[in-house]
Phi, psi and omega in degrees: 000084172233030176217116187246147186290091175260035183308327183311319181291321182276334181298325176297335179276326179269139180291137188218158176239173179285150176220152169281136178289117184266340182255209182256114185297143176287147185267162176309311175306317176295316177294319177294325174292326180286326187264347187311325184255008191080163188196154171250126174266144166264123188257133173065215184150191182297134183073003180265343180096355184189156183216142172185193184215145181223124175261120176257128191266153181298342182276004179082019172255162172215147185208135178176199183188171176215158172241127173293154172303324185286359180092348174293141180246150184234136176257129184245120164208156185160210180238158176218158176196156174266115185230126170055040171077019181231156169272118181254130189215143175244099177264133180309318189244019174228149176065027177064017176078015180269158176293141179231118186248126187256151166257127171268114173256120188295129169255339181199182173297342182220031176208154177212160170261151179256131176234145169237102190063233179267005181269114174289125185265325180166202175225151179228154182211158184211000000 
């Protein structure tokens, strides 16, 4: 388990619509176990509008990027933490630098859909 769906940051880049969550949300304990030693996530993928990687360091920092299907590239850096059962992140150049807390819904043993409320932001895998 070394790839987490950080689609939320890329999610903001890709146009998305609201979806009903069909899987089981990861618990705070599961998120903490997954990220405790750091992990590199694969962001997006075929049919998602973007592809990339994001390295989550155990110290709560993150760095990576993604390439949109239209050729635009996005650099991602900032901080993250597990709070109240959610993956909370503050990316320097996204969301106006404000913290966004995401729900990660399991789609398999090594992938999740990322939600902000009812809005699906994207997918992550590891």
